[in-house]
C-alpha positions, 0 to 999 in steps of 0.5 A, spaced: 423 489 498 422 495 503 420 501 499 420 508 502 420 515 500 425 521 500 423 526 506 430 530 505 436 531 501 442 534 504 448 533 499 450 526 499 445 525 505 438 523 503 433 521 509 427 516 507 421 515 511 417 508 511 423 504 511 422 500 517 423 493 514 430 495 512 437 494 515 443 498 517 448 498 511 443 495 506 444 497 499 438 502 496 436 505 490 434 512 490 429 515 486 427 514 479 434 515 477 436 509 481 442 512 484 446 507 489 446 508 496 447 505 503 443 506 509 448 508 515 443 510 520 436 508 522 431 512 527 424 509 527 422 508 520 427 513 517 433 511 514 439 516 513 442 514 506 449 515 504 448 516 496 455 514 492 453 519 486 451 526 485 444 528 488 443 534 485 435 535 482 433 530 487 427 532 491 422 529 497 417 524 495 421 520 490 421 513 491 427 509 495 428 501 494 432 497 499 435 491 495 436 487 502 443 486 501 449 489 504 454 493 500 458 487 497 464 486 492 464 481 486 470 477 487 472 472 481 476 472 475 476 479 471 479 483 477 486 483 475 488 489 470 481 492 472 480 499 473 474 501 478 471 507 481 470 507 489 464 502 489 467 497 484 463 499 478 468 498 472 470 505 469 472 502 462 465 499 461 461 505 464 465 509 459 462 505 453 455 507 456 456 514 458 462 517 455 467 521 458 463 524 464 460 519 469 452 519 468 448 517 474 445 511 476 449 507 471 448 499 472 454 495 470 456 489 473 463 489 476 465 483 473 464 482 465 459 477 464 460 475 457 468 473 458 469 466 458 475 463 463 478 456 462 477 453 469 481 447 471 478 443 477 483 441 482 478 436 486 473 430 483 466 428 485 466 425 492 471 429 495 470 433 502 470 440 502 470 446 507 470 453 506 477 456 503 478 449 499 481 450 492 476 447 487 480 449 481 484 454 478 483 459 472 489 463 469 487 470 469 493 473 466 500 471 465 502 473 472 496 471 476 493 464 477 486 465 480 484 460 485 477 458 485 475 457 493 469 454 496 465 460 499 465 461 507 459 457 510 459 452 505 461 445 507 460 438 504 461 433 499 463 435 491 457 432 487 459 434 481 465 438 478 466 440 470 472 443 466 472 447 461 470 455 459 465 458 463 463 465 465 463 468 472 455 466 473 455 459 470 455 453 475 462 449 475 461 445 481 455 442 486 456 441 493 452 436 497 451 440 504 447 438 510 442 443 508 441 441 501 445 442 494 449 448 493 451 451 486 458 454 486 460 459 480 467 462 479 464 468 482 463 470 490 460 476 493 463 479 500 460 485 504 466 490 504 465 492 511 466 485 514 473 482 514 474 476 510 475 470 515 482 466 516 484 461 521 490 464 525 494 471 524 502 470 524 507 474 527 511 479 522 518 475 521 520 477 514 520 484 511 517 486 505 523 488 500 521 494 496 528 496 493 528 503 496 534 503 501 532 508 506 526 503 507 529 497 507 535 498 511 533 504 516 525 503 516 523 496 514 516 494 513 514 487 515 510 482 510 503 483 513 505 490 516 502 497 516 505 503 514 503 510 514 507 516 509 505 522 512 507 529 509 505 536 506 504 537 499 509 536 494 513 532 499 513 526 494 507 521 498 504 519 491 511 518 488 513 513 494 506 509 493 508 508 486 515 506 487 512 501 492 507 499 487 512 497 482 518 494 486 515 491 493 516 484 493 508 482 492 504 478 488 498 482 487 498 490 488 491 494 489 492 501 488 486 505 491 487 513 489 482 515 494 480 523 493 487 524 490 488 529 484 485 526 477 492 528 474 496 523 479 491 517 477 492 519 470 499 518 471 498 511 474 493 509 469 498 511 463 505 508 467 502 502 469 501 498 463 508 501 460 512 498 466 515 492 466 514 487 472 522 486 474 521 479 475 517 476 469 518 482 464 510 482 463 506 489 464 506 490 471 498 491 470 498 484 469 498 483 477 494 490 479 487 492 481 486 500 480 481 503 484 480 510 482 476 515 486 478 522 484 477 528 488 472 530 483 468 524 484 462 524 489 465 525 496 461 519 499 464 514 494 471 515 498 468 512 504 467 506 500 473 506 496 478 503 501 473 498 504 472 495 496 480 495 495 481 492 502 476 486 501 479 485 494 486 485 497 483 480 502 481 475 497 487 474 494 491 474 500 486 468 502 489 464 495 496 464 499 499 471 495 503 476 498 498 483 497 501 490 497 495 495 498 496 502 497 491 507 500 493 514 497 490 518 501 487 516 508 486 524 509 481 524 503 477 518 506 477 522 513 474 528 510 469 524 507 467 521 514 467 528 516 462 531 511 457 525 512 458 526 520 456 533 519 450 532 515 448 527 520 448 532 525 453 528 530 457 531 535 464 533 532 470 531 535 477 534 534 477 539 528 470 537 526 472 530 525 467 524 528 469 521 534 469 515 531 475 517 526 480 513 530 476 506 531 474 506 523 481 507 521 483 501 526 478 497 523 481 498 516 488 497 518 487 491 522 485 487 516 492 487 514 496 481 516 500 475 515 495 469 516 494 462 515 488 462 510 481 457 511 481 451 508 485 444 509 492 446 505 493 451 510 496 456 505 499 462 508 498 469 505 500 476 507 496 483 506 501 489 507 497 496 507 501 502 506 497 509 507 499 516 505 496 521 510 496 528 507 496 533 513 494 540 512 501 544 512 505 538 514 502 538 521 502 531 523 499 533 530 492 533 527 487 528 528 488 523 522 495 523 523 495 522 530 490 516 530 494 513 524 500 513 528 497 510 534 495 504 529 501 503 524 508 500 526 512 504 521 512 511 520 516 514 514 515 522 515 516 526 509 520 532 509 518 538 505 525 541 506 528 535 503 524 534 497 525 542 496 533 540 496 531 534 491 533 529 496 528 523 494 525 519 497 524 525 502 523 520 508 526 524 514 531 519 518 531 523 524 523 522 526 521 516 522 521 509 525 519 502 524 517 498 530 518 491 526 526 492 526 526 487 533 522 482 530 526 482 523 533 482 526 534 475 526 531 474 518 536 480 516 542 477 520 541 470 517 538 471 510 543 477 508 549 478 512 550 477 520 552 484 521 547 487 517 544 490 524 550 492 526 552 496 519 545 499 520 546 502 527 553 505 525 550 509 519 544 511 524 549 513 529 553 518 524 546 521 522 544 523 529 551 525 531 551 530 524 544 533 526 548 535 533 554 538 530 550 541 524 547 546 530 555 548 532 556 549 525 551 554 524 553 558 530 561 558 529 562 555 522 565 548 520 573 550 521 571 550 529 570 543 529 576 538 530 578 533 525 575 527 528 568 531 527 569 534 520 570 527 518 564 525 521 560 530 517 563 528 511 562 521 512 554 523 514 554 527 508 556 520 504 551 516 507 546 522 505 548 523 498 550 516 496 546 511 500 539 515 502 538 519 496 535 514 490 533 516 483 526 513 482 527 515 474 534 512 473 534 505 470 539 502 475 538 506 481 530 505 482 531 498 485 536 496 489 537 489 492 538 487 499 545 484 497 547 491 493 544 495 499 549 491 504 555 492 500 553 500 499 553 500 507 559 496 508 563 501 503 560 507 506 562 505 513 569 502 511 571 509 509 569 512 515 572 507 520 579 507 516 579 514 515 578 515 523 584 510 524 588 513 519 587 520 522 589 517 529 595 515 526 597 522 523 594 522 516 592 529 513 584 530 514 584 534 507 587 528 503 582 523 507 576 527 505 579 528 497 580 521 496 578 519 489 575 513 491 569 517 494 567 518 488 567 511 486 563 509 493 558 514 491 557 511 484 556 504 486 549 505 486 549 505 479 553 499 478 548 493 475 547 487 479 551 482 475 557 486 476 557 487 483 562 482 486 567 485 481 566 492 483 565 491 490 572 488 491 575 493 486 573 499 490 575 496 497 582 495 494 582 502 492 580 504 498 585 501 502 591 503 497 588 511 497 588 510 505 595 508 505 597 513 500 594 519 505 600 517 510 606 519 504 609 526 505 607 531 500 613 531 495 617 538 496 
């Protein structure tokens, strides 16, 4: 074990000498308080260490000990429902030891060692196994069955396998490999900075359905895709992240609160246990892992938190689950990179961020994807990553936003003006985009409706034409527009207020199925098309605009899923009847 002494302390950076035998990215214990750190640079026998805890009071001459293992996470039963800090220390266990304030140097295992889990074998003695093969299962919560897989690098024949209750450290199987016998436990470790291996990556073909209309209809994200949500303060990034965590069609949710305000994390911690999973009625927490690294926690741990989160997410992806990872926010992570880079006296890049900001972001986002896992059965798993970006002053031309946009394929640009108008989600439909649309067109047209893409395009065109007409209205007023243009403005308003506006706190409106989204789209488009036709045949604009059926179209979003068909037919009849009535002469 390599030991050295502290030479210099600069905030979260500690320089230790006498570390010639240590390696890059080794975990070290700093000083007598045994603070956790990681080697991020080597110069001869000097090691630069990033310390994941508060370093006040440390001084030169104190011991530093290398653990000779890279920064790793423990993967196994007990992950689900846990709340960890940035380096996978369970916050509930730390609280029992040190109370409400995090004490330094607390050593707590990530997975509880005293809990016993019921292990059900899926293979028998004499079976050949390779990395990624499932040797058995553990029912972790009511919603998640954890599959115990053969760790990477172990291949051979099962010599012995036991059923029953075990802790995560007890041996459940023995594999006779070429280089001797290997003992398998319910738990495995994996270095966080290395992506977990898989057989092959699949192209994105199907959407991650979120139930948020502006996302699913206009800017969908693929299963295994990556999206960025940039926006200024108060534009609703965290609320969108929460909505996606609650409703996205994923089996497992990993939520990383990276350098965000403590009260936002508190909201998550209070809300999630209360929320019911819409599919099963169980608490949502039963399929969630939370990583809380708030803005008052040591800055260096932010840097580790997103790697910890994505490694846990990859582990569940390897089991064949669809996983959604929320990183809130990558800007705070980039700030931690900038601080460490400044302390290391590296040459700064744009706005003081390190020159390697773009490549680090890419390394993180590229770990998402729809993959075929290792193992004989060829399980398919997907890991979708949604990263929030908090550009100062909402300026998306700054380095973190730009580096993110180069990598991600979906951009949900949040707009503070929309947020101030109480329009939720405040995603600006004019500057957002999704590059997955072309890949998923086939899926939408075959699974939802053959004219889905056509309907979407009509709505998009109306909104763009409205933006152009807005300029004219500002200059000369609404009355100067032709009846056809005024009708256009009314139809676009209907799209904005009835379709795109969604109340996340309303029990029905918070989630909209694809079928209902299609019906709403059809109704909004039908109003415009039939009104245009009526207008060309001489109907009065005033009558068309003030038809009572428009109120019904607007309220369609509050219709429960089981009454959709009946209500849809009713509204369509009403629309036809009222359009016909618009032609009748006014009674003198």
